[in-house]
C-alpha positions in Angstrom: 73.2 20.4 -9.5 72.9 24.3 -7.9 71.2 24.8 -5.4 69.0 27.2 -7.6 68.4 24.6 -10.1 67.2 22.0 -7.0 64.5 24.3 -6.0 63.2 25.3 -9.2 62.9 21.4 -9.9 61.5 20.8 -6.5 58.9 24.1 -7.3 57.9 21.9 -10.4 57.4 18.9 -8.6 55.1 20.4 -6.3 52.7 22.1 -9.1 52.5 18.7 -10.8 51.4 16.7 -8.1 49.2 19.8 -6.9 47.7 19.3 -10.6 47.7 15.4 -10.6 45.9 16.1 -7.1 43.4 18.5 -8.2 42.2 16.3 -11.4 42.0 13.0 -9.5 39.6 15.0 -6.8 37.4 16.3 -10.3 37.0 13.0 -11.9 36.2 12.2 -8.5 33.4 14.3 -7.9 32.1 13.9 -11.8 32.1 10.4 -10.8 30.1 10.7 -8.1 27.8 13.4 -9.6 27.2 10.8 -12.3 26.4 8.3 -10.3 23.8 10.1 -8.0 22.1 11.0 -11.4 21.6 7.5 -11.8 20.4 6.8 -9.1 16.7 8.0 -8.3 14.5 7.5 -5.5 11.5 5.0 -5.8 8.3 6.9 -7.1 5.3 6.6 -4.2 2.5 4.6 -6.1 -0.8 6.7 -7.0 -4.2 6.6 -7.9 -5.8 9.6 -9.5 -9.3 9.6 -11.8 -9.2 11.1 -15.2 -12.3 11.7 -17.0 -12.9 7.8 -17.9 -10.6 5.8 -16.6 -8.5 5.1 -12.9 -5.0 5.5 -13.0 -2.7 3.5 -10.8 0.7 4.8 -10.9 4.1 4.4 -9.6 4.5 0.5 -9.8 7.8 -1.1 -10.4 7.2 -2.3 -14.4 6.0 -5.2 -14.7 4.3 -6.0 -11.1 1.0 -6.9 -9.9 -1.5 -5.3 -7.6 -4.2 -6.5 -5.5 -7.3 -3.6 -5.4 -10.6 -2.9 -3.3 -13.0 0.1 -4.3 -16.3 0.5 -2.9 -18.7 2.8 -4.9 -22.0 4.1 -3.8 -24.5 3.7 -6.3 -28.3 5.6 -6.6 -30.7 3.4 -7.2 -34.0 5.4 -7.5 -34.3 6.8 -3.6 -31.9 4.0 -2.5 -28.1 4.5 -2.0 -26.4 1.4 -2.3 -22.9 0.3 -2.0 -21.1 -1.6 -4.3 -18.0 -3.5 -3.5 -15.6 -5.4 -5.6 -11.7 -6.2 -5.6 -9.6 -8.2 -7.5 -5.6 -8.7 -9.0 -4.1 -6.9 -12.2 -0.6 -6.9 -13.6 1.3 -3.9 -15.5 1.7 -6.0 -18.7 3.2 -3.3 -20.9 5.6 -2.2 -17.9 5.1 1.4 -18.1 4.3 1.6 -14.1 0.9 2.2 -14.2 -2.9 0.4 -14.5 -5.7 1.7 -16.0 -9.3 0.6 -15.0 -12.6 2.1 -16.7 -14.6 4.6 -14.5 -17.9 3.5 -13.8 -20.7 4.8 -15.9 -23.1 6.7 -15.2 -20.6 8.0 -11.8 -21.5 6.9 -8.9 -22.2 9.5 -6.0 -18.8 8.2 -4.4 -16.2 6.1 -4.7 -12.8 4.9 -3.0 -10.3 2.8 -4.0 -7.0 1.2 -2.6 -4.0 -0.8 -4.3 -1.1 -2.8 -2.6 1.5 -3.8 -4.8 1.9 -7.6 -4.7 5.8 -7.3 -4.7 6.9 -4.3 -2.9 3.8 -3.8 -0.5 3.3 0.0 -1.7 0.1 1.3 -0.9 -2.2 3.7 -2.5 -5.4 4.9 -1.4 -7.7 7.7 -3.5 -11.5 8.7 -2.8 -13.4 10.7 -5.0 -15.6 12.0 -2.6 -15.9 14.6 -0.1 -14.3 14.6 2.7 -12.1 12.2 1.9 -11.6 11.1 5.6 -8.9 8.5 6.2 -9.2 7.2 10.1 -6.1 6.2 11.9 -5.4 2.6 12.5 -5.3 1.3 16.1 -3.9 -1.9 16.7 -6.0 -2.3 19.6 -8.9 -3.6 17.7 -6.4 -6.7 16.7 -7.9 -9.8 18.7 -6.8 -13.5 18.9 -9.5 -16.1 19.4 -7.0 -18.8 20.8 -3.1 -19.1 20.9 -0.7 -17.3 19.4 -2.6 -16.4 15.9 -3.8 -13.0 15.4 -6.5 -14.0 13.6 -9.7 -11.2 14.8 -10.4 -7.2 13.7 -12.7 -5.4 15.8 -14.1 -2.1 14.6 -16.6 0.4 15.4 -19.4 0.6 13.5 -22.0 -0.4 10.9 -20.1 -2.4 7.9 -17.1 -2.9 6.6 -14.9 -4.3 3.7 -10.9 -5.5 4.2 -8.5 -6.0 1.9 -5.6 -8.2 3.4 -2.2 -8.8 1.6 0.9 -10.2 2.3 3.7 -8.9 0.0 5.2 -11.6 -1.9 2.5 -14.3 -0.9 -1.2 -13.3 -1.6 -4.2 -11.1 -1.4 -7.6 -11.9 0.3 -11.2 -10.1 0.9 -13.3 -10.1 3.6 -16.9 -8.3 4.6 -19.0 -8.1 7.7 -22.4 -5.8 8.5 -23.1 -5.1 12.0 -25.5 -8.0 13.6 -25.2 -9.6 10.0 -23.2 -11.8 7.8 -19.5 -12.0 8.5 -19.9 -9.8 12.2 -19.0 -13.4 14.5 -21.1 -11.8 17.7 -23.8 -11.3 15.5 -25.3 -8.3 17.6 -26.5 -5.5 16.3 -24.2 -3.3 18.6 -22.3 -1.0 16.4 -19.3 -3.2 16.5 -17.7 -5.3 14.0 -15.7 -8.4 14.7 -14.4 -10.2 11.8 -12.8 -13.7 12.3 -9.8 -13.4 9.2 -10.3 -17.3 8.8 -13.2 -15.8 6.6 -11.2 -14.1 4.1 -10.9 -15.9 0.8 -8.3 -15.2 -1.9 -9.4 -12.0 -4.6 -7.7 -14.2 -7.5 -9.6 -14.9 -9.9 -11.7 -18.1 -9.8 -9.7 -19.1 -6.5 -11.5 -19.5 -3.4 -8.1 -20.0 -1.3 -9.0 -19.0 2.6 -7.0 -17.0 5.0 -5.1 -18.7 7.1 -2.3 -18.6 10.1 -3.4 -15.6 11.4 -1.6 -11.8 10.5 2.0 -11.4 10.5 4.4 -8.5 10.9 5.3 -6.5 7.3 1.0 -7.7 6.3 -1.1 -4.8 4.7 -4.7 -4.0 5.6 -6.8 -1.7 3.8 -10.4 -1.4 5.1 -13.3 0.7 3.8 -16.3 2.0 5.4 -19.1 1.5 2.9 -21.7 3.6 4.8 -19.5 7.2 4.5 -16.3 5.5 2.3 -14.1 6.2 5.6 -11.1 4.4 5.3 -8.1 2.7 7.3 -4.7 1.9 6.2 -1.8 -0.1 7.9 1.2 -1.8 7.6 1.6 -4.0 10.1 5.0 -4.7 12.4 5.4 -6.9 15.6 4.8 -4.4 18.2 1.4 -4.2 17.1 1.0 -7.8 17.1 2.0 -8.0 20.2 -1.1 -5.6 21.1 -3.5 -8.6 20.4 -6.1 -9.2 22.9 -8.1 -12.1 23.0 -11.2 -12.1 21.3 -14.1 -15.0 20.7 
């Protein structure tokens, strides 16, 4: 074989190798794009209102939620705040649960929901302004020992939902100086003893025991003005809990 023929053969070899590398790169890129197209970001849980329904969407299909609502209803010249809570399951696995809206329509309503498996939270208020207060860990307290089993809030009344994903959900209410306020004094401060919370599951009264833990979800409604507070607790917040009797 002549030197010229050798050069031609080498050039052909380099060309074929370049083509193979290019095709291989395109195949890898197309696979990566296909994988990206099949991997979707998790949806965010939402609560919206239609004319007839409250729609909780963005659930993992088939999952269950714990929910709580407070609505203000006009009764003559008096506005009453009605509190309710419970659980519901996405039985048709479409990632959505609907509730029938109250009729006649209340003067204001707040809904909150927590996915009992994933802990995803959603809040919506059919009231202006939709006021959401930040959670302040200084309101967390310990009655004795290491358990974080007290929650102190400024105001006249509160309704509380505690959710521990994968375990359960509990509800509790308290009014300043009245039922649920452990100091029984009308002092503009409500202190809730969390062991008084009861399961939101139908036909059960299982108490909340052992205190709050990292990963617990809190959802709080102030029924007078429909202010809301929500939190996903972490260890740092729990460590700030102070002694509260």
